[in-house]
N, C-alpha and C positions, 0 to 999 in steps of 0.2 A: 895518634889524637892525645890520650893520655896515657901519661908512663906507668911501664907496671908500679906497682906500690914499693918494693925492694930500691929502685932506680930513685922514684919520687923523693924519697927519703936522704937518698943521697946526694940528689943535683939542689934539695932545696937548704939553706942555712938558717939560722935561728932568727934573723931579721928578714925572712920573707924574699929575699934575694935569692937569684940561681947561684951557683958556685960550683965551681970546677974541683975545686983543691981541695980534695980529703972530703971525709965526712962531716956530717950535720953533729956539731956538740950534741945537741939535745935533739933526740928523734921527734919527727912530727907523726901527728896523729894522723893516720890515713882515715879516708870516708867512708861513711858505714858500706857494705860490699849494696845493701839494697840502694843508696842514693849514686851511686857509680854506676848501677843497672839501668837505673833512670835516665840516668845521664847520656851513658851511650843508647840507650833506646830514644831515647829525643829527639840524639846528634842522627841516629839512623832514619827517623820521621822524617827531620829537615830534608838530610838529604837525596831520599825519595821523593819528595814533597819539590825538591829542585829538580830533579832526573823529569821528575813528571812533566813541570814547566816545561822546559827543557826541550822534552819529547813532545809536548803540543806545541810549541811555536815552530819546531823543526817540522813537523806534519802542517802544518799551516804555509809554512816558508815552501814546503817542496807541492805543496796543492798548489799554491799560487804559481810557482814556475811551472809547474806542469801545465795550467791554464794559458799563459804565454806561452809555452811550446804549441801546443793548440792553436791558439789564435796566429800565431806565426808560420806554421805549416800549412792554417786552411791558407792565408795570405800570401802564402808561397805559391800554392796548388792554383789561386787564382792569378798571378802572372805568369804562369807555366802556361795556362790556358791563353791567356793573352799574346803570350809571344809563340802561340804555335799557329792559332787562327790566321795571321798575315803570311806566314809560312805555309800556310794551306791554299790560299788563293782566295778561301770564303770571301775574307772580308776584302777583296778585289773585287770580286764577284757581285758582291753586295751593293760596291759603292757604286759601279758601274750601272747597275740595274737599276740603283734611286734617281743617276745620273741622267739616263733612257726618259724615265717616268717623269722626273723636273724639265727636261726640255722639251717633253711632247706635253706638258701644262703649260709652256713659257709660250712655246709655238703658240696654243692655243689662245692666250691672255693677249699674245703677239696682232693674231685676228679679231677679238675682239676692240682689242684699243683702236684699231684701223677703221672698223665697222663704227666704232665711237667718235672717230675724229672725222671720220664723213659724215656720220649724221648731225655733227657740229657743222660742219661746212654748209653743209644742206639747209638748216634750219637757220643760218647766217644769213647765206642768200635767200630765203625765201623771206626772211628778217628785211633786206635791204630793198626786195622787189615790194613788200608788203609798205614799206615808208615812201619808196617811190612814187608806187599809183596812189597811196593817200594824197601827196603832196601835188599828183597830178589831176586827182581829182579836185583836192580846194582851189586850185587854180582854175581849173574847167567852172566849178562853181561862182569861182569871185567873177569870172569870164562874163558870166550868164547874168549873174547880177547885174556889172554892169552894162550890158547888152538891154537889159529889162529898163532899167534904170533911166538910160538915154533916150531923148524922146523922140521920135521919128522912126525908133525901128519896131519891127513888128514883132 
């Protein structure tokens, strides 16, 4: 980071640019030892802070990846269970049981539907008989009125 004092004087030229051809004609004053030590401490502190931030970010990333691995492991176990159930025949037996139950319910509904159809036909026939009897009654009442209104009939 900082060159040792002897080498620094050798690397710097009088104009402030670094040169590699020989020693500088005028020696450059080295910073006081306390200032260089402060610079080193500051650099060390900044390096530690960067390392701490980097470690914190890495820790968060590892935690996120562990959570993702856990989620995927749970999902995998769920899929495995779904694959095992059909192989064991449990799903097929359950479907067969549901089919038998639904078939029984369907037969009961068919029976009820047939009774409803029979009752509708009975009601329709009764209604038609009611209309026929009403028409016959009205015709007989009309004939009776006509017979009473004719002279000479008792």
